[in-house]
PyMOL Python script that loads the backbone (N, CA, C, O; Angstrom):
from pymol import cmd

cmd.read_pdbstr("""\
ATOM      1  N   MET A   1       5.973 219.411 284.078  1.00  0.00           N
ATOM      2  CA  MET A   1       6.659 220.740 283.807  1.00  0.00           C
ATOM      3  C   MET A   1       6.801 221.259 282.431  1.00  0.00           C
ATOM      4  O   MET A   1       7.549 220.586 281.722  1.00  0.00           O
ATOM      5  N   ARG A   2       6.235 222.346 281.862  1.00  0.00           N
ATOM      6  CA  ARG A   2       6.532 222.723 280.440  1.00  0.00           C
ATOM      7  C   ARG A   2       8.051 223.005 280.402  1.00  0.00           C
ATOM      8  O   ARG A   2       8.649 223.426 281.392  1.00  0.00           O
ATOM      9  N   LEU A   3       8.602 222.773 279.308  1.00  0.00           N
ATOM     10  CA  LEU A   3      10.201 223.342 278.493  1.00  0.00           C
ATOM     11  C   LEU A   3       9.887 224.794 278.089  1.00  0.00           C
ATOM     12  O   LEU A   3       8.830 225.129 277.555  1.00  0.00           O
ATOM     13  N   ASP A   4      10.941 225.660 278.404  1.00  0.00           N
ATOM     14  CA  ASP A   4      10.997 226.908 277.524  1.00  0.00           C
ATOM     15  C   ASP A   4      11.011 226.387 275.815  1.00  0.00           C
ATOM     16  O   ASP A   4      11.574 225.389 275.365  1.00  0.00           O
ATOM     17  N   PRO A   5      10.247 227.355 275.109  1.00  0.00           N
ATOM     18  CA  PRO A   5      10.467 226.962 273.915  1.00  0.00           C
ATOM     19  C   PRO A   5      11.874 227.370 273.199  1.00  0.00           C
ATOM     20  O   PRO A   5      11.998 227.123 271.999  1.00  0.00           O
ATOM     21  N   SER A   6      12.694 227.851 273.754  1.00  0.00           N
ATOM     22  CA  SER A   6      13.916 228.177 273.338  1.00  0.00           C
ATOM     23  C   SER A   6      14.969 226.792 273.144  1.00  0.00           C
ATOM     24  O   SER A   6      15.209 226.090 274.126  1.00  0.00           O
ATOM     25  N   PRO A   7      15.467 226.528 272.011  1.00  0.00           N
ATOM     26  CA  PRO A   7      15.940 225.179 271.725  1.00  0.00           C
ATOM     27  C   PRO A   7      17.555 225.234 272.182  1.00  0.00           C
ATOM     28  O   PRO A   7      18.180 224.187 272.017  1.00  0.00           O
ATOM     29  N   MET A   8      18.150 226.184 272.648  1.00  0.00           N
ATOM     30  CA  MET A   8      19.284 226.427 273.146  1.00  0.00           C
ATOM     31  C   MET A   8      19.339 226.091 274.532  1.00  0.00           C
ATOM     32  O   MET A   8      20.326 225.368 274.667  1.00  0.00           O
ATOM     33  N   TYR A   9      18.752 226.261 275.660  1.00  0.00           N
ATOM     34  CA  TYR A   9      18.680 225.939 276.910  1.00  0.00           C
ATOM     35  C   TYR A   9      17.921 224.850 277.430  1.00  0.00           C
ATOM     36  O   TYR A   9      18.428 223.840 277.920  1.00  0.00           O
ATOM     37  N   ARG A  10      16.547 225.095 277.303  1.00  0.00           N
ATOM     38  CA  ARG A  10      15.837 224.040 277.649  1.00  0.00           C
ATOM     39  C   ARG A  10      15.312 223.949 278.957  1.00  0.00           C
ATOM     40  O   ARG A  10      14.853 222.904 279.418  1.00  0.00           O
ATOM     41  N   LYS A  11      15.382 225.274 279.709  1.00  0.00           N
ATOM     42  CA  LYS A  11      15.085 225.588 281.014  1.00  0.00           C
ATOM     43  C   LYS A  11      13.610 225.202 281.295  1.00  0.00           C
ATOM     44  O   LYS A  11      12.754 225.490 280.458  1.00  0.00           O
ATOM     45  N   VAL A  12      13.254 224.505 282.542  1.00  0.00           N
ATOM     46  CA  VAL A  12      12.110 224.488 283.018  1.00  0.00           C
ATOM     47  C   VAL A  12      11.070 225.689 283.298  1.00  0.00           C
ATOM     48  O   VAL A  12      11.629 226.401 284.132  1.00  0.00           O
ATOM     49  N   ILE A  13      10.401 225.980 283.129  1.00  0.00           N
ATOM     50  CA  ILE A  13       9.087 226.826 283.840  1.00  0.00           C
ATOM     51  C   ILE A  13       8.399 226.237 284.471  1.00  0.00           C
ATOM     52  O   ILE A  13       7.595 225.392 284.078  1.00  0.00           O
ATOM     53  N   ILE A  14       8.644 226.663 285.798  1.00  0.00           N
ATOM     54  CA  ILE A  14       7.689 226.455 287.025  1.00  0.00           C
ATOM     55  C   ILE A  14       6.638 227.267 287.131  1.00  0.00           C
ATOM     56  O   ILE A  14       6.969 228.388 287.516  1.00  0.00           O
ATOM     57  N   PRO A  15       4.959 227.065 286.846  1.00  0.00           N
ATOM     58  CA  PRO A  15       4.175 227.665 287.245  1.00  0.00           C
ATOM     59  C   PRO A  15       3.969 228.361 288.676  1.00  0.00           C
ATOM     60  O   PRO A  15       4.673 227.910 289.580  1.00  0.00           O
ATOM     61  N   TRP A  16       3.292 229.163 288.916  1.00  0.00           N
ATOM     62  CA  TRP A  16       3.261 230.134 289.945  1.00  0.00           C
ATOM     63  C   TRP A  16       2.532 229.079 291.198  1.00  0.00           C
ATOM     64  O   TRP A  16       2.950 229.082 292.356  1.00  0.00           O
ATOM     65  N   TYR A  17       1.345 228.175 290.709  1.00  0.00           N
ATOM     66  CA  TYR A  17       1.522 227.398 292.044  1.00  0.00           C
ATOM     67  C   TYR A  17       2.245 226.559 292.428  1.00  0.00           C
ATOM     68  O   TYR A  17       2.264 226.230 293.615  1.00  0.00           O
ATOM     69  N   ASP A  18       2.855 226.125 291.702  1.00  0.00           N
ATOM     70  CA  ASP A  18       4.345 224.976 291.909  1.00  0.00           C
ATOM     71  C   ASP A  18       5.404 226.041 292.729  1.00  0.00           C
ATOM     72  O   ASP A  18       6.344 225.453 293.265  1.00  0.00           O
ATOM     73  N   SER A  19       5.390 227.007 292.840  1.00  0.00           N
ATOM     74  CA  SER A  19       6.426 227.916 293.662  1.00  0.00           C
ATOM     75  C   SER A  19       7.147 227.522 294.590  1.00  0.00           C
ATOM     76  O   SER A  19       6.265 226.786 295.031  1.00  0.00           O
ATOM     77  N   GLU A  20       7.926 227.367 295.243  1.00  0.00           N
ATOM     78  CA  GLU A  20       8.569 227.180 296.782  1.00  0.00           C
ATOM     79  C   GLU A  20       7.469 228.342 297.494  1.00  0.00           C
ATOM     80  O   GLU A  20       6.636 227.913 298.294  1.00  0.00           O
ATOM     81  N   THR A  21       7.492 229.179 297.308  1.00  0.00           N
ATOM     82  CA  THR A  21       6.819 230.200 298.337  1.00  0.00           C
ATOM     83  C   THR A  21       5.685 229.665 298.708  1.00  0.00           C
ATOM     84  O   THR A  21       5.494 229.290 299.864  1.00  0.00           O
ATOM     85  N   VAL A  22       4.525 229.542 297.457  1.00  0.00           N
ATOM     86  CA  VAL A  22       2.993 228.965 297.530  1.00  0.00           C
ATOM     87  C   VAL A  22       3.165 227.556 298.270  1.00  0.00           C
ATOM     88  O   VAL A  22       2.342 227.328 299.156  1.00  0.00           O
ATOM     89  N   CYS A  23       3.973 226.749 298.055  1.00  0.00           N
ATOM     90  CA  CYS A  23       4.010 225.759 298.454  1.00  0.00           C
ATOM     91  C   CYS A  23       3.877 225.971 300.034  1.00  0.00           C
ATOM     92  O   CYS A  23       3.004 225.574 300.806  1.00  0.00           O
ATOM     93  N   VAL A  24       5.029 226.727 300.262  1.00  0.00           N
ATOM     94  CA  VAL A  24       5.275 226.445 301.656  1.00  0.00           C
ATOM     95  C   VAL A  24       4.272 227.211 302.663  1.00  0.00           C
ATOM     96  O   VAL A  24       4.177 226.954 303.864  1.00  0.00           O
ATOM     97  N   PHE A  25       3.390 228.401 301.825  1.00  0.00           N
ATOM     98  CA  PHE A  25       2.405 228.805 302.522  1.00  0.00           C
ATOM     99  C   PHE A  25       1.111 227.710 302.365  1.00  0.00           C
ATOM    100  O   PHE A  25       0.136 227.882 303.096  1.00  0.00           O
ATOM    101  N   MET A  26       1.121 226.833 301.612  1.00  0.00           N
ATOM    102  CA  MET A  26      -0.169 226.211 301.686  1.00  0.00           C
ATOM    103  C   MET A  26       0.327 225.049 302.879  1.00  0.00           C
ATOM    104  O   MET A  26      -0.489 224.662 303.715  1.00  0.00           O
ATOM    105  N   ILE A  27       1.547 224.611 302.868  1.00  0.00           N
ATOM    106  CA  ILE A  27       1.984 223.631 304.443  1.00  0.00           C
ATOM    107  C   ILE A  27       1.295 224.376 305.433  1.00  0.00           C
ATOM    108  O   ILE A  27       0.441 223.882 306.170  1.00  0.00           O
ATOM    109  N   GLY A  28       1.757 225.885 305.462  1.00  0.00           N
ATOM    110  CA  GLY A  28       1.371 226.405 306.986  1.00  0.00           C
ATOM    111  C   GLY A  28       0.001 226.322 306.905  1.00  0.00           C
ATOM    112  O   GLY A  28      -0.530 225.847 307.909  1.00  0.00           O
ATOM    113  N   CYS A  29      -0.833 226.692 305.872  1.00  0.00           N
ATOM    114  CA  CYS A  29      -2.331 226.843 306.088  1.00  0.00           C
ATOM    115  C   CYS A  29      -2.764 225.198 306.552  1.00  0.00           C
ATOM    116  O   CYS A  29      -3.752 225.067 307.275  1.00  0.00           O
ATOM    117  N   MET A  30      -2.277 224.421 306.274  1.00  0.00           N
ATOM    118  CA  MET A  30      -2.823 223.129 306.385  1.00  0.00           C
ATOM    119  C   MET A  30      -2.300 222.668 307.756  1.00  0.00           C
ATOM    120  O   MET A  30      -3.044 221.959 308.434  1.00  0.00           O
ATOM    121  N   LEU A  31      -1.106 223.000 308.217  1.00  0.00           N
ATOM    122  CA  LEU A  31      -0.876 222.946 309.232  1.00  0.00           C
ATOM    123  C   LEU A  31      -2.102 223.673 310.541  1.00  0.00           C
ATOM    124  O   LEU A  31      -2.434 223.089 311.573  1.00  0.00           O
ATOM    125  N   LEU A  32      -2.535 224.932 310.135  1.00  0.00           N
ATOM    126  CA  LEU A  32      -3.291 225.304 310.826  1.00  0.00           C
ATOM    127  C   LEU A  32      -4.341 224.702 310.975  1.00  0.00           C
ATOM    128  O   LEU A  32      -4.785 224.419 312.088  1.00  0.00           O
ATOM    129  N   VAL A  33      -5.069 224.323 309.565  1.00  0.00           N
ATOM    130  CA  VAL A  33      -6.327 223.163 309.573  1.00  0.00           C
ATOM    131  C   VAL A  33      -6.204 222.318 310.349  1.00  0.00           C
ATOM    132  O   VAL A  33      -7.106 222.159 311.172  1.00  0.00           O
ATOM    133  N   PHE A  34      -4.701 221.222 310.375  1.00  0.00           N
ATOM    134  CA  PHE A  34      -4.437 220.102 310.740  1.00  0.00           C
ATOM    135  C   PHE A  34      -4.574 220.530 312.559  1.00  0.00           C
ATOM    136  O   PHE A  34      -5.018 219.711 313.364  1.00  0.00           O
ATOM    137  N   LEU A  35      -4.174 221.733 312.910  1.00  0.00           N
ATOM    138  CA  LEU A  35      -4.538 221.861 314.358  1.00  0.00           C
ATOM    139  C   LEU A  35      -5.851 222.271 315.087  1.00  0.00           C
ATOM    140  O   LEU A  35      -6.279 222.008 316.211  1.00  0.00           O
ATOM    141  N   PHE A  36      -6.379 223.068 313.966  1.00  0.00           N
ATOM    142  CA  PHE A  36      -7.805 223.190 314.191  1.00  0.00           C
ATOM    143  C   PHE A  36      -8.816 221.910 314.562  1.00  0.00           C
ATOM    144  O   PHE A  36      -9.681 221.820 315.433  1.00  0.00           O
ATOM    145  N   SER A  37      -8.332 220.897 313.491  1.00  0.00           N
ATOM    146  CA  SER A  37      -9.360 219.568 313.788  1.00  0.00           C
ATOM    147  C   SER A  37      -9.137 218.916 314.681  1.00  0.00           C
ATOM    148  O   SER A  37     -10.026 218.230 315.183  1.00  0.00           O
ATOM    149  N   LEU A  38      -7.486 218.933 315.301  1.00  0.00           N
ATOM    150  CA  LEU A  38      -7.556 218.445 316.786  1.00  0.00           C
ATOM    151  C   LEU A  38      -8.175 219.000 317.615  1.00  0.00           C
ATOM    152  O   LEU A  38      -8.901 218.328 318.347  1.00  0.00           O
ATOM    153  N   ALA A  39      -8.102 220.221 317.751  1.00  0.00           N
ATOM    154  CA  ALA A  39      -8.889 220.927 318.920  1.00  0.00           C
ATOM    155  C   ALA A  39     -10.485 220.430 318.560  1.00  0.00           C
ATOM    156  O   ALA A  39     -11.363 220.316 319.416  1.00  0.00           O
ATOM    157  N   GLY A  40     -10.639 220.197 317.300  1.00  0.00           N
ATOM    158  CA  GLY A  40     -12.327 219.736 317.167  1.00  0.00           C
ATOM    159  C   GLY A  40     -12.431 218.396 317.627  1.00  0.00           C
ATOM    160  O   GLY A  40     -13.491 217.981 318.096  1.00  0.00           O
ATOM    161  N   LEU A  41     -11.213 217.541 317.512  1.00  0.00           N
ATOM    162  CA  LEU A  41     -11.471 216.014 317.848  1.00  0.00           C
ATOM    163  C   LEU A  41     -11.697 216.008 319.492  1.00  0.00           C
ATOM    164  O   LEU A  41     -12.639 215.427 320.032  1.00  0.00           O
ATOM    165  N   SER A  42     -10.714 216.725 320.165  1.00  0.00           N
ATOM    166  CA  SER A  42     -10.591 216.996 321.863  1.00  0.00           C
ATOM    167  C   SER A  42     -11.849 217.198 321.925  1.00  0.00           C
ATOM    168  O   SER A  42     -12.488 216.196 322.246  1.00  0.00           O
ATOM    169  N   VAL A  43     -12.611 218.391 321.683  1.00  0.00           N
ATOM    170  CA  VAL A  43     -13.696 218.897 322.245  1.00  0.00           C
ATOM    171  C   VAL A  43     -14.962 217.797 321.459  1.00  0.00           C
ATOM    172  O   VAL A  43     -15.981 217.646 322.133  1.00  0.00           O
ATOM    173  N   SER A  44     -14.924 217.338 320.607  1.00  0.00           N
ATOM    174  CA  SER A  44     -16.008 216.068 320.412  1.00  0.00           C
ATOM    175  C   SER A  44     -16.020 215.028 321.032  1.00  0.00           C
ATOM    176  O   SER A  44     -17.031 214.353 321.228  1.00  0.00           O
ATOM    177  N   TYR A  45     -14.614 214.702 321.518  1.00  0.00           N
ATOM    178  CA  TYR A  45     -14.373 213.645 322.759  1.00  0.00           C
ATOM    179  C   TYR A  45     -14.967 214.157 324.262  1.00  0.00           C
ATOM    180  O   TYR A  45     -15.485 213.387 325.071  1.00  0.00           O
ATOM    181  N   GLU A  46     -14.827 215.291 324.428  1.00  0.00           N
ATOM    182  CA  GLU A  46     -15.380 215.595 325.881  1.00  0.00           C
ATOM    183  C   GLU A  46     -16.806 215.729 325.897  1.00  0.00           C
ATOM    184  O   GLU A  46     -17.371 215.577 326.980  1.00  0.00           O
ATOM    185  N   ASN A  47     -17.610 216.039 324.679  1.00  0.00           N
ATOM    186  CA  ASN A  47     -19.079 216.467 324.960  1.00  0.00           C
ATOM    187  C   ASN A  47     -19.997 215.061 324.207  1.00  0.00           C
ATOM    188  O   ASN A  47     -20.036 214.942 322.983  1.00  0.00           O
ATOM    189  N   PRO A  48     -20.554 214.270 324.957  1.00  0.00           N
ATOM    190  CA  PRO A  48     -21.331 213.468 324.471  1.00  0.00           C
ATOM    191  C   PRO A  48     -22.187 213.692 323.164  1.00  0.00           C
ATOM    192  O   PRO A  48     -22.370 213.023 322.146  1.00  0.00           O
ATOM    193  N   ASP A  49     -22.659 214.981 323.644  1.00  0.00           N
ATOM    194  CA  ASP A  49     -23.534 215.271 322.388  1.00  0.00           C
ATOM    195  C   ASP A  49     -22.973 215.136 320.954  1.00  0.00           C
ATOM    196  O   ASP A  49     -23.485 214.515 320.023  1.00  0.00           O
ATOM    197  N   TYR A  50     -21.826 215.837 320.962  1.00  0.00           N
ATOM    198  CA  TYR A  50     -20.990 215.489 319.935  1.00  0.00           C
ATOM    199  C   TYR A  50     -20.377 214.269 319.090  1.00  0.00           C
ATOM    200  O   TYR A  50     -19.739 214.194 318.040  1.00  0.00           O
ATOM    201  N   HIS A  51     -20.854 213.370 320.006  1.00  0.00           N
ATOM    202  CA  HIS A  51     -19.658 212.140 319.511  1.00  0.00           C
ATOM    203  C   HIS A  51     -20.312 211.909 318.155  1.00  0.00           C
ATOM    204  O   HIS A  51     -19.436 211.669 317.325  1.00  0.00           O
ATOM    205  N   LYS A  52     -21.545 211.894 317.628  1.00  0.00           N
ATOM    206  CA  LYS A  52     -22.041 211.405 316.215  1.00  0.00           C
ATOM    207  C   LYS A  52     -21.122 212.395 315.261  1.00  0.00           C
ATOM    208  O   LYS A  52     -20.938 211.996 314.111  1.00  0.00           O
ATOM    209  N   HIS A  53     -20.679 213.339 315.551  1.00  0.00           N
ATOM    210  CA  HIS A  53     -20.126 214.678 314.876  1.00  0.00           C
ATOM    211  C   HIS A  53     -18.502 214.520 314.397  1.00  0.00           C
ATOM    212  O   HIS A  53     -17.929 215.204 313.548  1.00  0.00           O
ATOM    213  N   ILE A  54     -18.086 213.698 314.992  1.00  0.00           N
ATOM    214  CA  ILE A  54     -16.537 212.909 315.402  1.00  0.00           C
ATOM    215  C   ILE A  54     -15.996 212.876 313.823  1.00  0.00           C
ATOM    216  O   ILE A  54     -14.771 212.968 313.741  1.00  0.00           O
ATOM    217  N   TRP A  55     -16.590 212.779 312.768  1.00  0.00           N
ATOM    218  CA  TRP A  55     -16.166 212.538 311.320  1.00  0.00           C
ATOM    219  C   TRP A  55     -15.638 213.839 310.519  1.00  0.00           C
ATOM    220  O   TRP A  55     -14.962 214.016 309.505  1.00  0.00           O
ATOM    221  N   VAL A  56     -16.282 214.667 311.477  1.00  0.00           N
ATOM    222  CA  VAL A  56     -15.647 216.387 310.704  1.00  0.00           C
ATOM    223  C   VAL A  56     -14.464 216.456 310.921  1.00  0.00           C
ATOM    224  O   VAL A  56     -13.662 216.454 309.987  1.00  0.00           O
ATOM    225  N   PRO A  57     -14.006 216.549 312.448  1.00  0.00           N
ATOM    226  CA  PRO A  57     -12.495 216.639 312.360  1.00  0.00           C
ATOM    227  C   PRO A  57     -11.369 215.502 311.802  1.00  0.00           C
ATOM    228  O   PRO A  57     -10.247 215.681 311.327  1.00  0.00           O
ATOM    229  N   VAL A  58     -11.997 214.476 312.010  1.00  0.00           N
ATOM    230  CA  VAL A  58     -11.415 213.301 311.530  1.00  0.00           C
ATOM    231  C   VAL A  58     -10.981 213.357 310.052  1.00  0.00           C
ATOM    232  O   VAL A  58      -9.878 212.967 309.668  1.00  0.00           O
ATOM    233  N   LEU A  59     -12.136 213.981 309.087  1.00  0.00           N
ATOM    234  CA  LEU A  59     -11.924 213.937 307.632  1.00  0.00           C
ATOM    235  C   LEU A  59     -10.899 215.158 307.533  1.00  0.00           C
ATOM    236  O   LEU A  59      -9.928 215.129 306.778  1.00  0.00           O
ATOM    237  N   LEU A  60     -11.227 216.296 308.418  1.00  0.00           N
ATOM    238  CA  LEU A  60     -10.300 217.383 308.386  1.00  0.00           C
ATOM    239  C   LEU A  60      -8.640 217.111 308.396  1.00  0.00           C
ATOM    240  O   LEU A  60      -7.859 217.734 307.677  1.00  0.00           O
ATOM    241  N   ILE A  61      -8.223 215.990 309.413  1.00  0.00           N
ATOM    242  CA  ILE A  61      -7.219 215.961 309.624  1.00  0.00           C
ATOM    243  C   ILE A  61      -6.774 214.875 308.230  1.00  0.00           C
ATOM    244  O   ILE A  61      -5.835 215.193 307.500  1.00  0.00           O
ATOM    245  N   LEU A  62      -7.409 213.857 308.042  1.00  0.00           N
ATOM    246  CA  LEU A  62      -7.070 212.955 306.708  1.00  0.00           C
ATOM    247  C   LEU A  62      -6.503 214.062 305.756  1.00  0.00           C
ATOM    248  O   LEU A  62      -5.310 214.124 305.458  1.00  0.00           O
ATOM    249  N   LEU A  63      -7.431 214.907 305.318  1.00  0.00           N
ATOM    250  CA  LEU A  63      -7.334 215.971 303.987  1.00  0.00           C
ATOM    251  C   LEU A  63      -6.550 216.905 304.166  1.00  0.00           C
ATOM    252  O   LEU A  63      -6.044 217.508 303.221  1.00  0.00           O
ATOM    253  N   SER A  64      -6.363 217.127 305.147  1.00  0.00           N
ATOM    254  CA  SER A  64      -5.266 218.572 305.705  1.00  0.00           C
ATOM    255  C   SER A  64      -3.540 217.428 305.606  1.00  0.00           C
ATOM    256  O   SER A  64      -2.460 217.843 305.185  1.00  0.00           O
ATOM    257  N   SER A  65      -3.770 216.285 306.030  1.00  0.00           N
ATOM    258  CA  SER A  65      -2.355 215.534 306.065  1.00  0.00           C
ATOM    259  C   SER A  65      -1.926 215.121 304.492  1.00  0.00           C
ATOM    260  O   SER A  65      -0.832 215.263 303.946  1.00  0.00           O
ATOM    261  N   CYS A  66      -2.922 214.671 304.064  1.00  0.00           N
ATOM    262  CA  CYS A  66      -2.949 214.327 302.248  1.00  0.00           C
ATOM    263  C   CYS A  66      -2.022 215.624 301.620  1.00  0.00           C
ATOM    264  O   CYS A  66      -0.990 215.709 300.955  1.00  0.00           O
ATOM    265  N   ILE A  67      -2.745 216.334 302.067  1.00  0.00           N
ATOM    266  CA  ILE A  67      -2.265 218.133 300.916  1.00  0.00           C
ATOM    267  C   ILE A  67      -0.706 218.242 301.796  1.00  0.00           C
ATOM    268  O   ILE A  67       0.288 218.103 301.082  1.00  0.00           O
ATOM    269  N   ILE A  68      -0.520 218.429 302.967  1.00  0.00           N
ATOM    270  CA  ILE A  68       0.657 218.642 303.515  1.00  0.00           C
ATOM    271  C   ILE A  68       1.770 217.399 303.059  1.00  0.00           C
ATOM    272  O   ILE A  68       2.845 217.879 302.698  1.00  0.00           O
ATOM    273  N   ILE A  69       1.722 216.132 303.016  1.00  0.00           N
ATOM    274  CA  ILE A  69       2.369 215.276 302.122  1.00  0.00           C
ATOM    275  C   ILE A  69       2.852 215.563 300.991  1.00  0.00           C
ATOM    276  O   ILE A  69       4.034 215.705 300.679  1.00  0.00           O
ATOM    277  N   SER A  70       1.668 215.675 300.194  1.00  0.00           N
ATOM    278  CA  SER A  70       1.985 215.473 298.569  1.00  0.00           C
ATOM    279  C   SER A  70       2.593 216.920 298.362  1.00  0.00           C
ATOM    280  O   SER A  70       3.266 217.114 297.350  1.00  0.00           O
ATOM    281  N   THR A  71       2.393 217.926 299.252  1.00  0.00           N
ATOM    282  CA  THR A  71       3.127 219.213 298.723  1.00  0.00           C
ATOM    283  C   THR A  71       4.573 219.261 299.367  1.00  0.00           C
ATOM    284  O   THR A  71       5.482 219.985 298.959  1.00  0.00           O
ATOM    285  N   SER A  72       4.647 218.455 300.345  1.00  0.00           N
ATOM    286  CA  SER A  72       6.256 218.335 301.022  1.00  0.00           C
ATOM    287  C   SER A  72       6.879 217.481 299.901  1.00  0.00           C
ATOM    288  O   SER A  72       8.082 217.567 299.654  1.00  0.00           O
ATOM    289  N   LEU A  73       5.948 216.549 299.134  1.00  0.00           N
ATOM    290  CA  LEU A  73       6.744 215.478 297.965  1.00  0.00           C
ATOM    291  C   LEU A  73       7.010 216.386 296.889  1.00  0.00           C
ATOM    292  O   LEU A  73       8.024 216.181 296.221  1.00  0.00           O
ATOM    293  N   ARG A  74       6.186 217.460 296.582  1.00  0.00           N
ATOM    294  CA  ARG A  74       6.706 218.306 295.591  1.00  0.00           C
ATOM    295  C   ARG A  74       7.599 219.008 295.657  1.00  0.00           C
ATOM    296  O   ARG A  74       8.230 219.089 294.603  1.00  0.00           O
ATOM    297  N   ILE A  75       8.110 219.824 296.798  1.00  0.00           N
ATOM    298  CA  ILE A  75       9.152 220.621 297.263  1.00  0.00           C
ATOM    299  C   ILE A  75      10.092 219.542 297.438  1.00  0.00           C
ATOM    300  O   ILE A  75      11.234 219.931 297.193  1.00  0.00           O
ATOM    301  N   ALA A  76      10.036 218.434 297.741  1.00  0.00           N
ATOM    302  CA  ALA A  76      11.472 217.515 297.674  1.00  0.00           C
ATOM    303  C   ALA A  76      11.792 217.079 296.553  1.00  0.00           C
ATOM    304  O   ALA A  76      12.941 216.669 296.390  1.00  0.00           O
ATOM    305  N   ARG A  77      10.980 217.061 295.633  1.00  0.00           N
ATOM    306  CA  ARG A  77      11.147 216.501 293.835  1.00  0.00           C
ATOM    307  C   ARG A  77      11.837 217.842 293.347  1.00  0.00           C
ATOM    308  O   ARG A  77      12.720 217.736 292.497  1.00  0.00           O
ATOM    309  N   GLN A  78      11.504 219.070 293.814  1.00  0.00           N
ATOM    310  CA  GLN A  78      11.879 220.282 293.234  1.00  0.00           C
ATOM    311  C   GLN A  78      13.328 220.504 293.733  1.00  0.00           C
ATOM    312  O   GLN A  78      14.237 220.966 293.043  1.00  0.00           O
ATOM    313  N   TYR A  79      13.422 220.117 295.010  1.00  0.00           N
ATOM    314  CA  TYR A  79      15.103 220.079 295.364  1.00  0.00           C
ATOM    315  C   TYR A  79      15.841 219.026 294.708  1.00  0.00           C
ATOM    316  O   TYR A  79      16.960 219.387 294.344  1.00  0.00           O
ATOM    317  N   PHE A  80      15.545 217.851 294.456  1.00  0.00           N
ATOM    318  CA  PHE A  80      16.339 217.023 293.902  1.00  0.00           C
ATOM    319  C   PHE A  80      16.628 217.196 292.512  1.00  0.00           C
ATOM    320  O   PHE A  80      17.765 217.239 292.041  1.00  0.00           O
ATOM    321  N   TYR A  81      15.348 217.314 291.745  1.00  0.00           N
ATOM    322  CA  TYR A  81      15.727 217.988 290.476  1.00  0.00           C
ATOM    323  C   TYR A  81      16.796 219.013 290.341  1.00  0.00           C
ATOM    324  O   TYR A  81      17.653 218.831 289.477  1.00  0.00           O
ATOM    325  N   ASN A  82      16.845 220.119 291.134  1.00  0.00           N
ATOM    326  CA  ASN A  82      17.532 221.187 290.794  1.00  0.00           C
ATOM    327  C   ASN A  82      18.987 220.690 291.576  1.00  0.00           C
ATOM    328  O   ASN A  82      19.959 221.245 291.065  1.00  0.00           O
ATOM    329  N   PHE A  83      19.358 219.714 292.766  1.00  0.00           N
ATOM    330  CA  PHE A  83      20.779 218.841 292.848  1.00  0.00           C
ATOM    331  C   PHE A  83      21.101 218.436 291.811  1.00  0.00           C
ATOM    332  O   PHE A  83      22.192 218.772 291.350  1.00  0.00           O
ATOM    333  N   LYS A  84      20.321 217.655 291.175  1.00  0.00           N
ATOM    334  CA  LYS A  84      20.793 216.706 289.737  1.00  0.00           C
ATOM    335  C   LYS A  84      21.297 217.763 288.824  1.00  0.00           C
ATOM    336  O   LYS A  84      22.270 217.733 288.070  1.00  0.00           O
ATOM    337  N   LYS A  85      20.527 218.601 289.024  1.00  0.00           N
ATOM    338  CA  LYS A  85      20.730 219.837 287.676  1.00  0.00           C
ATOM    339  C   LYS A  85      21.972 220.240 287.645  1.00  0.00           C
ATOM    340  O   LYS A  85      22.634 220.217 286.607  1.00  0.00           O
ATOM    341  N   GLU A  86      22.541 220.759 289.067  1.00  0.00           N
ATOM    342  CA  GLU A  86      23.796 221.555 289.672  1.00  0.00           C
ATOM    343  C   GLU A  86      24.774 220.546 289.138  1.00  0.00           C
ATOM    344  O   GLU A  86      25.601 221.033 288.366  1.00  0.00           O
ATOM    345  N   LYS A  87      24.877 219.256 289.366  1.00  0.00           N
ATOM    346  CA  LYS A  87      26.069 218.461 289.127  1.00  0.00           C
ATOM    347  C   LYS A  87      26.397 218.183 287.832  1.00  0.00           C
ATOM    348  O   LYS A  87      27.397 217.513 287.578  1.00  0.00           O
TER     349      LYS A  87
END
""", "prot")
cmd.dss("prot")
cmd.show_as("cartoon", "prot")
cmd.util.cbc("prot")
cmd.orient("prot")
């Protein structure tokens, strides 16, 4: 995070992609991808022709889970930083 060039206050400048709104939107989108991949996983288990393609929904589940976790940690870090700053 960059610091404000003003030497008086040194307020942290949060970029647009690191704002709370964008992070919550990204978590919501990744939850939709996660649910879509769970549906793909169930379809691939039901149809024996699709057993060899089971890696696609599994990969989607892993990648969306990683993004959800990292974005949630980013939001939590911002809240803890703001909480410490207020005290």
